[in-house]
C-alpha positions in Angstrom: 0.0 0.0 -0.3 1.2 3.2 -1.3 1.4 6.3 1.1 -1.2 7.9 -1.0 -3.5 5.1 -0.9 -3.2 4.7 2.7 -4.1 8.2 3.4 -7.0 7.9 1.1 -8.2 5.0 3.0 -7.6 7.0 6.4 -9.7 9.8 5.1 -12.5 7.4 4.6 -12.1 5.9 7.9 -12.3 9.6 9.5 -15.2 10.4 7.4 -17.5 7.6 9.2 -18.0 9.5 12.2 -16.6 12.9 14.0 -15.4 10.9 16.4 -13.2 7.4 16.9 -13.2 6.1 20.3 -9.7 5.7 22.1 -9.9 2.4 23.8 -7.8 0.9 26.6 -8.9 -2.6 27.2 -8.0 -4.7 30.5 -10.2 -7.5 29.6 -10.9 -8.6 26.3 -14.5 -10.4 27.5 -16.2 -7.2 27.1 -14.7 -6.1 23.9 -17.3 -7.4 21.4 -20.4 -5.7 23.7 -18.4 -2.8 23.8 -17.8 -2.3 20.0 -21.5 -3.3 19.5 -22.5 -0.6 21.7 -20.2 1.9 20.0 -21.2 1.1 16.5 -25.2 1.0 17.6 -24.5 4.7 18.8 -23.1 5.6 15.1 -19.4 5.5 15.8 -17.9 2.5 13.5 -14.3 3.5 13.6 -12.8 1.9 16.9 -9.2 2.4 18.2 -8.0 -0.2 20.2 -4.7 0.8 22.0 -1.8 -1.8 22.4 -1.1 -0.7 25.6 -2.4 -4.0 27.6 -2.0 -7.4 27.1 -5.7 -7.9 26.3 -5.5 -5.5 23.1 -5.1 -8.0 20.1 -7.6 -10.6 21.7 -10.2 -7.2 21.8 -9.3 -6.6 18.5 -10.0 -9.8 17.4 -13.4 -9.8 18.9 -14.1 -6.6 17.8 -13.7 -7.4 14.2 -16.3 -9.7 14.0 -18.6 -7.0 14.7 -20.8 -6.2 11.8 -20.4 -2.3 11.2 -17.5 -1.8 12.8 -14.0 -0.8 11.7 -11.5 -1.7 14.3 -7.9 -0.1 14.5 -4.9 -0.6 16.4 -3.6 2.2 18.1 -0.1 3.2 20.0 1.8 1.5 17.0 5.6 1.8 17.9 7.2 -0.9 15.9 6.7 -3.3 12.8 6.1 -6.2 15.1 3.1 -4.1 16.5 2.1 -3.7 13.0 2.5 -7.1 11.8 0.5 -8.3 14.9 -2.3 -5.9 14.6 -2.9 -6.7 11.0 -2.8 -10.6 11.9 -5.6 -9.8 14.8 -8.0 -8.1 12.4 -7.0 -4.5 12.5 -8.2 -2.7 9.7 -6.1 0.3 10.4 -3.5 1.8 12.4 -2.7 4.8 14.8 0.8 5.7 16.2 2.1 8.6 18.6 4.5 9.6 16.3 6.3 8.2 13.2 9.4 6.6 12.1 10.6 5.3 8.9 10.6 1.6 10.1 7.1 1.9 11.2 5.6 3.5 8.2 7.6 1.0 5.6 5.9 -2.0 8.1 2.3 -0.5 7.7 3.0 -0.1 3.8 4.4 -3.4 3.4 1.6 -5.0 5.3 -1.2 -2.7 3.7 -2.4 -1.1 7.2 -3.7 2.3 6.4 -2.2 4.6 9.2 -2.9 7.8 11.0 0.7 8.8 11.9 1.3 11.0 15.0 2.6 14.7 14.4 3.1 17.5 16.7 5.1 19.8 14.7 5.0 21.5 11.2 8.2 19.6 10.5 6.7 16.6 11.5 3.8 17.1 9.5 5.7 18.5 6.6 8.0 15.3 6.6 5.1 12.9 6.4 3.4 15.0 3.8 6.7 14.6 1.8 6.3 10.9 1.8 2.6 10.8 1.0 0.7 11.0 4.1 -1.7 13.8 4.0 -3.9 12.6 6.7 -2.3 12.5 10.1 -2.9 12.3 13.7 -2.4 15.7 15.9 -1.0 14.0 19.1 -1.0 15.2 22.0 -3.7 17.8 20.9 -4.0 19.8 24.2 -0.4 19.5 25.5 0.7 20.8 21.9 -1.5 24.1 22.3 -5.0 22.6 21.3 -7.0 24.2 18.9 -5.0 27.4 18.1 -1.8 25.5 17.2 -3.7 23.1 15.1 -5.2 26.0 13.2 -1.8 27.7 13.3 -0.2 24.6 11.3 -3.1 24.8 9.1 -2.5 27.9 7.7 0.9 27.3 6.0 0.1 23.4 5.5 -3.7 23.1 4.3 -2.6 20.0 2.5 -2.5 17.9 5.5 -5.7 16.8 7.6 -5.7 16.2 11.0 -7.3 13.6 13.6 -6.4 15.5 17.0 -6.3 13.1 20.0 -4.9 13.8 23.6 -7.1 15.4 25.9 -10.0 15.9 23.5 -13.3 15.8 25.2 -17.0 16.6 24.5 -16.2 19.8 25.7 -14.0 20.8 23.3 -14.2 18.8 20.5 -16.5 20.8 18.7 -13.7 23.5 18.7 -11.4 20.9 16.8 -14.4 20.0 14.4 -14.7 23.6 13.5 -11.7 23.7 11.8 -11.1 23.0 8.2 -7.9 20.8 8.9 -9.9 18.6 11.0 -11.4 15.4 9.7 -12.5 13.9 13.2 -11.2 13.9 16.8 -9.8 10.7 18.7 -11.4 10.6 22.4 -11.6 8.0 25.3 -14.5 9.8 27.0 -17.2 7.8 25.2 -16.2 4.4 26.5 -15.6 5.6 30.4 -13.7 2.9 32.3 -16.5 2.6 34.9 -19.1 2.1 32.3 -16.9 -0.8 30.7 -16.5 -2.5 34.2 -20.5 -2.2 34.9 -21.2 -3.1 31.7 -23.3 -0.5 31.1 -23.6 -0.7 27.3 -26.9 1.6 27.2 -24.6 4.3 28.7 -22.0 3.8 26.3 -24.2 3.8 23.4 -26.0 6.9 24.5 -22.4 8.7 25.0 -21.8 7.5 21.3 -24.9 9.0 20.0 -23.8 12.4 21.5 -20.5 12.1 20.1 -21.8 11.3 16.3 -24.1 14.1 16.5 -21.1 16.4 16.9 -21.2 19.1 13.9 -18.2 19.2 11.6 -16.8 21.8 9.5 
């Protein structure tokens, strides 16, 4: 998969809903019901971060949910990419980008949202062919004003800002012309997952899915 093809696919995934849930799962047994609730609420693109031992099993379970598009987050190494692809991930997300990681995603035909925090990083990824990127960590890097400022000289790049994004500030990001969607964890609170309160998760997903975009 070429970087341009990867970006086109990433753009399609980002267009599915205003919010991509960022999920850190400790128990894969809850993954499928969680995915069903999020998809039912209107959030089909799901990012399972590779931060826990249960992550790959969670991806396998979510990959079976009709209407869902499950991806793997926190990709750091080529081995992560291979494992995520084998588990059924349809896209990848990384906090940053390295040549080895980008090459692995291209070799394994895994569309990637590579992380960028500065104009130089965004330009380097664009030079390689990645026109759709993750702005991370969004709030720590100056939030909406910073992303708006980066967009002025580099309008060719579109972003999915993640990191500190909430229901309160998501509309401000989504109002930017260079924001396709946002990534956030608020739609799947840990206490709701622990209680298996899927009705609450679905309601939070519906609120997020209704957020307007520019």
